[in-house]
VOPAMI-539665 format. One record per residue (C-alpha): x, y, z. Coordinates in steps of 0.001 Angstrom, whole numbers, plus 500000, padded with zeros to 6 digits. Example, Ala and Ser with C-alpha at 12.3 -4.5 7.8 and 13.67 -1.06 7.14 Angstrom:
REM VOPAMI-539665
512300495500507800513670498940507140
END
This chain:
REM VOPAMI-539665
921859032060184267923943035193184875922335037695187217921361041050185769923570044086186255922668046623188941923890049574186841924699050067183177926338053195181771925867053273178000926042055564175017929503056919175819933237056409175498934443054032178212938235054328178411939673051395180348943175052883180775944172049305181509947697047931181957947684046433178471946418049545176712943504051934176630940598050042175109937421051978174380933849050632174771930389052132174560929023050657177781930045049292181174927934047094183456928152046844187268926891044196189673927591043978193406929913047000193252932180045422190616932584045745186859930964042711185234930968043684181586932361046000178916930510046009175632928982047937172779925554049434173378923726046592171674925361043815173678925067045816176906921295045537176589921562041807177307923331042459180634920383044239182229917107043205183769913948044663185260915795046115188265918793047505186398919482051227186617920604052573183248922357055868182547922555057270179033925920059008178859925008060997175791928493060615174344930328061557177522933693060053178435934161057568181287937560056925182859938591055097186036937890057134189160940619059595190095942852058492192965944354061507194728947537060046196181948356062985198444945787065169200089944693066578203438940957066147203596940478068251206702942160071147204912939934070612201878936978070777204233938299073979205783937552075781202523933902074929202958933763075842206661936227078703207198937252081577204921938157080252201481941161082268200311941719080348197089941761082623194085941961085807196153943384088551193937945545090154196615945800091236200251942689093409200103940474090514199036942010088267201702941181090907204304937603091181203028937032087405203177938539087135206656936529090108207920933338088503206624934213085304208459935088087263211622931629088832211676930091085363212097932222084458215130932470085459218762935431087479220043937146084465221601937104082383218389939921082103215880939296083564212440940894081178209950941363081346206211942969078773203939944506078614200489945980081996199526948887082060197057950737085360196865952876084114193948949834084637191717949376088273192794950622091232190753953943092848191580955478092116194975952170091976196841952195089868199992950167089503203158951196091368206286950094091591209890948402094897209066946166093174206510945006090682209133944655093365211818942275095055209407940145091905209383939879091912213188941729093537216065939707091632218672940088088012217524943169085967216644943359085736212848945462083420210698945667083117206914947225079778205927949084079747202616948105076919200301951371075043200964950358074832204669953971075508205720953518079285205719950972081625207285950359085212208260948814086144211619947495089300213210948661091114216332946186089350218599947455085934217524951077086984218073950283088458221486948481085327222641950611082619221015953892084241219968955763082953223023955047079381221878956475080010218399960180079381217729961934082696217077963565081380213912960130080595212429958643084042213031959453086632210412958520090223209830954993091554209396953296088580211044954665085957208641955376082573210185956645079227208877956967075554209871956815074969213676955282078387214273952441077412211945952052074194213953951254076363216982948269077755215091947171074265214093947437073064217697945434076026218968942642075462216456942360071661216509938750070717215684936870068381218010935240065162216693932000066857215649933834069668213866936112067146212181933134065214210852931749068431209378935098069074207685935263065521206319931718065738204957932556069028203217935763067540201837934148064433200401931489066550198700934244068531196988936200065377196179933203063705194549932409066845192552935959066768191192935708063123190138937835061810193013936828058334194132939769057559196447942208059614198505945433058957200361944894061241203340947833062489205421946483062534208983948076063904212134946597064526215586943214064253213949939781062796214601939434062152210851940053058370211039937183058108213536934974060276211332935690058135208266934857054914210065931657056343211541930571057597208122931343054196206632929305052439209340926402054782208580926701054120204833927553057778204221931192057588203144931410058369199425935171058308198878937665055539199589940280056558202141943829055345202666945136056693205981948789057715206039949594058410209692952332060892210526955495059528212129954735061053215519951957058427215670954401055591214996954438054339218597950640054199218630950543052505215218952889049794216445951192049396219829947739049003218318948946046568215675947947048603212637949339047092209454949737048614206016946828047630203705944600046331206523941073047663206727937931047629204649937260048416200997936446051983202072938923052762204890942372051197205154945740051729206798948380053091204473951864054374205212953749056106207993954414059647206807957330061868207740958779065210206771962344065939205782962323069546204588959838072397204127958686074275201025960200076304198204957777079131198872959072079479202427962764078995201477962704075888203695963006073113201079966490071629201599968788072226198604972363071237197789972986074714196337971659078044197689968411079652196627968677081970193635966940084778195533968583084004198901972247083185198239973017082458201893970167079964202363969892076281201450966710075480203355965867073707206591965762070160207883962364069704209493963446066123210235967202065726209874968709062737208032969696060890211205966227061131212715964678060266209346966799057125209092965598056041212516961952056504211602962367054579208354964255051745210050961569051294212723958625051479210323960199049341207622961264046791210210957638046481211287956538045855207700955003049295207249955066051350204099956829054702204575956196057937202746958428060961203172957881064594202236960961065705200299961029068704197966964627069849197653967312067737195975969207067301199253966028066089200957965227063609198171968743062180198435968420061821202214965166059885201850966656057542199282969638056934201560967298056026204407965188053717202236968213051990200789969795051414204207966613050209205935965220048030203186968534046559202072967482046889198453963903045769199080962151049152199244960069048098196245958316045386198230957145047999200724956462050504197919958006053276199985957143056687198609958580060165198212955994062927198382956566065863196017960142065026194828960162068373193041963918068609192559964943064982192121968274064837190288969138062449187454970887060211189962967924060324192345965486059366189579967644056380188667967861055358192324964089055607192711963641053262189763966285050825191016964849050744194556961209050539193453960391053781195274957107055415194233957167059102193294954110060955194574954300064422192963951700067134192428951316068220188793949360071309189823952659072639191256953684073268187648951678076483187858954847077832189501957155076506186763956716079253184167959382081791183285957924084336185703956769081925188393957845081054191902960376078431190769962201080973188600962521083313191588963595080631194048965694078388191818966711080189188649966117078943185117968206075753185081966750074269188253963248075490187390963336073532184136964696070506186010961835070451188528958889068048188499960339065900185721957460063489185311958420062403181795961956061600182895960599059625185846958355057488183660961106056946181110963412055744183889960770053272185091959672055113188226956086054474189327954368057875189499951239058523191564949722061986191153948068063870193977946907067413194603948100068248198139944722070068198032946287072984196141943540072632194991941948069183195031941284069088191278942753066229189202941723067733185869943726070862186712946714068670187521946310066679184319946150069934182361949415071172183877951192067862183254950073067770179623950941071428179033954084071692181158956686074256180093959618071821179759959827068567177780961119066646180805957973067622182714955393067025179980953201063912179690950671062724177148947011062852178145946960059077178649950126059129180785948789061950182955945432060248183469947152056988184389949303058787186947946064060050188505944320056652188400946430053493188222949416055369189676947604056004192942946158052505192885949665051032192674950969053270195449948117051911197568948649048230196619945246048099194878946240047915191209944398044596190811941036046224191504941456049987191198942783052435188634941513050707185480938067049723184183938175045962183735936047043015184729936293042345188444937517045850189252935813048148191735933027050144190122934668053541190597934264055844187594934692059481186668932423060717183887933721063719181922931566066001179814934203066247177081937249064309175939940579065419177425942266063897174380940323066260172122940914069296174386944496068588175404945586072236175340942663073441177466941670070556179760941283072809182789938887075118180917937048072828178506936575069571180454934429069187183569933306066301185741929732065350184875929265062402187229931166060359189810930471056718190679931922055073193801931304051421194641928608051290191966926684054282193382926341057666191714927719059996194396927831063135192242925621064055189318926269067365187653924473066529184415
END
């Protein structure tokens, strides 16, 4: 006799988003953390027993749990611990939020804020040192832009740490980029207890956004320890794939870490490296100059020769590699390194390119031929409008040729969506992908959801048990209060996460 299900969700629309098509059921049954049945409501009644928990969905929509293929969970947690600058309307509001945070701290503590985006402010408004001096003239203050490559600091921070910052990365009015920002990160590294608090805050936000698994980019961090301790205590409510930065490569090799090893909740992923910077900071590496800076083509954070060495070492050890590359020159350099190191076998490793915002036609074809996974962020399309950041930095032609998700899928590239925590919100990303300004960028609702579910599962070698609702799969679900198919033009406004299930447990209930 078949054992009764532990959990049955019924009375809804269960979208499998499976590899053979999106089948729709009324109910799904779970036993021992796995899907054991998909049925209509009547037949689902035979799968339960006296100890079965049942949830009436009331017509809500269930999809596979969102897999965020590129995020920084500590940064997500920062929004819940430090000053949250997301959505600030301009410099004055940033100052107010930082000043409020400063009032809670002692004079020797850093005042940190995360997530501002000046491209959304009216006119030419931008942050300056004076704005941060107004928040505090006694404490070091830093406002980190949402791309995490750019920041603004006050006079105290420059006086105390300016000598450690490379001159070329320090601009006017307290604005800093790249390695200068790293100085701030190094000076404010959280200890293990603080890191655990950040991780707890991040997983609460992730669960509330329907995220059941993340690929976390970790560097000089206590986060891996925090994840494993939370798992041991039964308090980890999001699956974590750890992508260690390349400056940990020696340690990864010495300790014998292997891609895909770990538990169902915490596993080793890829070795992650930079190539270039960001479009916002004029540091993404381009073949042709910036439209608004005709003498600049960006910066190599890791030059092609060094990149090739990292890829060769990691690939030779059987490790997956993932490389940050935004500009077209950077994307080409990554593909060159993958092709040389893997000798045509990059697909076996499922090497990845993070962002790939300006991949050319040739690069997209090479990605498909090599089996390289594209890991872009659809929420970046907020900058792709006619008056957005991309128009300023790139001009119309290159703006319309950015983030070409439809072209990638048509070419056969595997696409795994992530948020880069700008913000961590898959439904926002799905909305932007479905309503993108250019045809080459625009996906159907089903395609966008798959990129945020089975796409991430494939990038993490878990497509057999994650990313689709099918018998034997992990019981990871996102419950939506409305159908994104029926609200395609307003997903971000009209569709919310009602419930999140991870490993068969309801970890968020907003009903």
